[in-house]
N, C-alpha and C positions, 0 to 999 in steps of 0.2 A: 459499957451502959449504952443503950439503942437509941435512936435518931432522938426519940421524942423528949426521952430522960436530957440526952445533950443538949436541944432546945431549950429547957425547961430549967436546965442549972448552971449551964455554960455560958449560951447565945445571950439569949436574953439579958442578964445581968451585964454580959459586954454591950451590948447595946443600950441598954438605960442608964449605965455610966457615961456615954459618948455622948448624952442627952435628948435620947430619942423616947426619953421620958422626962416630960418637965411639968413643974406644977403639977400633980396629980394626972397631968392630961399626957397620952401614949400619940407617938408619933409615928406608931407603926400597927400593921394589922397581923396576926399570926394565922396560918391556918389558911388562908383567904381564898375561897374558890372563887376562879377566876373566869373558865367555862369546863363545859360537861367533855369537850373533847371532840376533836373534828370525827365525823361521820364518811365513812370509807365505803366501798363495794369490796369483798370478800367472798370470792366463789357465786359472784352474783347476787349476795344479800348482801342488807347494811348492816354496816357495826361498827358499834362508837369505840372512838379511842381511849386511851388515857386520859382521865380529867387532869386538869390544869389546877394544882393548889401550892402555889411556894410557901416556903415554910414561912419567912416574912419579908411583909412588903412595906417599905419605909417611905413614909410623906412629910414634905414640906409643911403643906395646908392641909384641910382637909381633902380637897380637891388636885390637889398636885403630888402626883408617885412620884418618886424619885430613883429606888432603888431595889432589886431584890438581893436576897439574902437565902441562900439556901445549903441548910448544915446535913451533915452526914456524921455519924454513931465518932465518939473520940478514938474509937479503935481502927478507924478509917483515915487513908490521906483525905485532907482536905479539900486535894484536885479532883477528887471523886464526884464532885459536887458542881464544879466548876460549869461543863457543858449545860445542865440541865438547867442552872442561875441563867446562863448565855441565853436560852433557849426561852426560857420564861420572859427574860429582859424586851429580846426582841417582840414577842407577840405583844407584848403589853407598851413598848414603844419609850422603853425606859435605855439611858445612857449607862445605866452603873447595876452592874453583877458580882454580887459577893458568895464563895463558896468558902464552908469553915466546918472543923469539928469540932470547934472550941476553943483550941488554942493556938492554931494557923489558921490565918483571916487573907483568901487570895482574892484579889481587884480586877475585874476587868471593866477598863473604861472604852466604851466604844467614842468617847469624843476624841481620843487620841489614838485607838486601837493597841492600846498597852495593857500588859496583864504582868501582876506585879503583888508579890508576896507584902504586908501591910502589917503595920505592928498594932492596930488597933481599927474600929470602927468610927469614920470622921462623922464630927455632929452634921446637925442639920444644916446649920448657918454654912460651914463649910463647903458640905456636897452643894448646896442650890448657888454659892459662888460659882464653883466649877461649872456647875451645869452653865450659868448665866454666861460666863464668859467664855468658856467653851463652844456655844452655842452661838455665841455675836449678839445676843438679845439689845436689843436698845431698852430705856427706858420707860420708853410709851407700850411697847410688848410688854415689858415686865409687870407694870401696872393694868394692864390689861387680864393679863393672865393670874394677878393675886386676884384681879376680883371672885368672891365666893361666888359659885354658882345658886341658883335658887333652889334650896334644899328644901325636896319633898322624900322622905324616907324610903316609901317604897317605891320609887324610881330614881334612884341615881341612877346615874350613866354609866353604863358597861363600859368594859375595857376598849372596845372598839369606835363607841360612841366618846369617850374620853378623848381618843388618840384625832379623830376628825374634829371634834371642838376645840382644840386645843391649838391643830396647823390651821385649822380656818382663822381665829384670831392672829396667830402668828404673822399669817399672809396677809391679812385686812390690813390689821396696824401697823407691819413692817411695810406698807405702800403699794402691794401688788393691786392693779385694778383688777384684776380679773381672777376666780379660783372657781372651780368647781370638784366637789364632793359627789362621788357615785355608793349610792348605797341601795341592796337588793331591798324588795318587798318585806315590809314585818318588821326593819332593822332599826328603826326607830327616827326617820327622817328628820318630823316634824318635832319629836326631842333635842334633837340635835339642833336644829334651826333655832327653836327656842332661846339654848343658852348661849349659842353665838351672838345672839341678839342682844339676850340680855347681857353678857359680859361689854360688850360693845357700848351699849346703854348705861350701865353703869356706871361705867367707865369715860363716861363722857368723851370718848371716842367721834370723832367726824373728820372727813376729808379733808375740810378749811383748817383743822388744827384751830380752832377754837375751843381755848378747856372752857368757856362760860356756857354753852349748847351742849345739850345732848343730840346724838345723832338722828335723821332720819332714814326711816329704813323702810324699804318696802318689801313685802312676802306677797308672790304673785304664783296664780294658780290656773287654771281652765277650766276649771267646776266651782260651783258654790259653795258645793260641801266642801271641797279642797278645803274653801276660804274659811268659812262659817264656823266652821265646828273648832278649827287651832284658834282662831280670834277669839272665842266665847268660853274655849277650855284652857288648851295649854299656855297662853297666851295672855289670860286674865291676869295675872300680876302686873302687868303696863297698865290695868287702870284706864285711866280716863287720856293717856298720850295714845291709845288705840283709835283707829276712824275707817272703817270700810268706803272707799272710794266708789262712789255709782252717781252717774248722772253730771258729776260737778266735783270740782278740785277743791278740796278743803289743806289749808296750807298751816294750821293751827296746831299740830298734832305732831307726833313721832312716829308711831308703829301706824303704819299703812299698808289695809290689805285688799287687793283689786284683782280682779280676771286679764287675762290679756286683751281680751274681747273690748272690754270698758274703756284699755287704754289706746289703745289702735284704733276705734273708731271703725267708718266704714265709708260707703260712698255720698250718702246721706248726715253722716253723723262726724264731726272732727274729732281728732284723739284727743283722749285727756294730758297724752304724754307730754305735752309740751308746754301744758301749765304746771 
């Protein structure tokens, strides 16, 4: 059989029997287009490298990818696909990579840095527990990660945005006082910021540990356009929780937007930051 036939007749049934199909819902995506491939210069001309399209991407929930499965023809050794599976896993920030020829299954675990031949695919619950234990995540971090993204069909986070969102949530809920995300122009910084805020707000995380209230979040920029557009568009799902600080401090909201200048003040106007 060729690779496509091996996926259809041997790999997919093994995944589904392991629980990656439950109650009619698939917890895997097949032949998912991750990226068009890196653009490199060859002979002074730009050239795009091969697209990244894993055979199977396994999910614990809609927003939590867990593992890559790379399949090869049943006529080839399963190990032939392991390096490709590991490359995909590293690109996507995943901790588990599998290579198979439909019969043999090889697992690479980035948490323990071990490679082993396994009898079958783990269930979603088993792999999720291994991830939690291996990553040392607290219950608070786990709860925040499990909060679903605010779902918009045509604006789902790209793979690098997903890594940024989850990394920031883990750091903030885990107690980090400062963290910095650096993304290039046009890569969706506002979308990333929105999903981070949405998860923290929906999980009712706050610095005081008071589970009865949502956090107060401040979105800062240096120009009105960079405040007004996100507030009215990207952050619209926050509804009446939003407030733009201008002239006075309003303390009854949860999602604040402000200019640096309006908080800092000047020689004639006291800054609002102290309030």
